[in-house]
C-alpha positions in Angstrom: 13.4 -4.8 1.5 12.5 -1.6 -0.4 15.0 0.2 1.8 17.8 -2.2 0.7 16.8 -1.7 -3.0 17.0 2.1 -2.6 20.4 1.8 -0.9 21.8 -0.3 -3.7 20.4 2.0 -6.4 21.7 5.1 -4.6 25.2 3.5 -4.2 25.3 2.7 -7.8 24.1 6.1 -9.0 26.5 7.8 -6.6 29.5 5.6 -7.5 29.0 6.1 -11.3 28.2 9.8 -10.8 24.9 9.6 -12.7 22.7 12.7 -12.9 22.0 14.7 -9.7 23.2 11.9 -7.5 26.8 12.8 -8.4 26.5 15.8 -6.1 25.0 13.9 -3.2 27.1 13.4 -0.1 28.1 9.9 0.8 26.6 10.7 4.3 23.1 10.3 2.8 24.0 6.8 1.7 25.6 6.0 5.1 22.5 7.3 6.8 20.2 5.0 4.8 22.5 2.1 5.7 22.4 2.9 9.4 18.6 3.1 9.2 18.5 -0.3 7.5 20.6 -1.8 10.2 18.5 -0.3 12.9 15.3 -1.6 11.2 16.5 -5.1 10.7 18.2 -5.5 14.1 15.5 -3.8 16.3 12.4 -2.8 14.3 11.5 -6.3 13.0 12.1 -7.9 16.4 9.9 -5.4 18.2 7.1 -5.9 15.7 7.6 -9.7 15.7 8.1 -9.8 11.9 11.1 -12.1 12.0 9.2 -14.7 14.0 6.1 -14.4 11.8 8.2 -15.0 8.6 9.9 -18.0 10.2 6.5 -19.5 11.2 5.1 -18.9 7.8 7.9 -20.8 6.2 7.6 -23.7 8.6 3.8 -23.9 8.0 4.4 -23.9 4.3 6.8 -26.8 4.5 4.5 -28.7 6.8 1.5 -28.3 4.5 3.6 -29.5 1.5 4.8 -32.5 3.4 1.2 -33.4 4.5 -0.1 -33.0 0.9 2.7 -35.2 -0.5 2.0 -37.8 2.2 -1.7 -38.0 1.5 -1.1 -38.1 -2.3 1.2 -41.1 -2.0 -1.1 -43.0 0.4 -4.3 -42.7 -1.6 -5.9 -45.9 -2.5 -7.0 -46.5 -6.1 -10.8 -46.5 -6.6 -12.3 -50.0 -6.6 -15.0 -51.0 -9.1 
């Protein structure tokens, strides 16, 4: 994600010709975009980060569902 933020900032700075970025070549921006594509297509898969994030989301939803179920089925305290 930080790489995407850097790309967006660099594109904005280059497009609006702000500061020293006005003299940068568009090839640097293209190189960062290619690196981002390589990372998201191959790097994350090889390290298993895409599956881990998906499993974390499923576990979070499951935990919330279980918590909600037990909250609605609690019996009131008897005196």
